[in-house]
C-alpha positions, -999 to +999 in steps of 0.1 A: -284-483+196-247-471+194-245-480+157-276-458+150-262-429+170-229-431+150-248-433+118-269-402+126-238-383+137-220-392+104-250-381+084-254-348+103-217-341+100-216-348+062-247-327+055-232-298+075-200-300+055-220-300+022-240-270+032-211-249+045-189-257+015-216-248-010-225-216+006-213-184-012-190-163+007-186-126-002-156-106+007-153-069+002-121-051-003-115-015+003-088+006-014-070+028+010-047+055-001-023+069+025-005+101+018+024+110+039+039+144+042+077+142+045+092+170+064+126+181+052+154+183+076+177+214+081+204+199+060+181+192+031+167+227+032+201+242+033+212+220+004+183+232-017+191+268-010+228+262-019+217+244-051+194+273-062+222+299-055+247+277-075+223+274-104+218+312-104+255+317-106+259+291-133+231+308-153+248+342-149+282+328-160+266+311-191+249+343-200+281+362-196+300+338-218+272+339-245+273+377-246+310+378-252 
């Protein structure tokens, strides 16, 4: 009796493993794009203003030298 029960359990276990391992599994992947807006700090904004002013002055000086 006990031997038959163990035999049935082994057969059920092995068939369950066979069916679960052969089953196709599908996975879906989604592409997610995250865009972040970086806010500039006060120092960065001031630096950009200074850069633009310096570039204007450099351009004026270059034009002045070229015209001479």
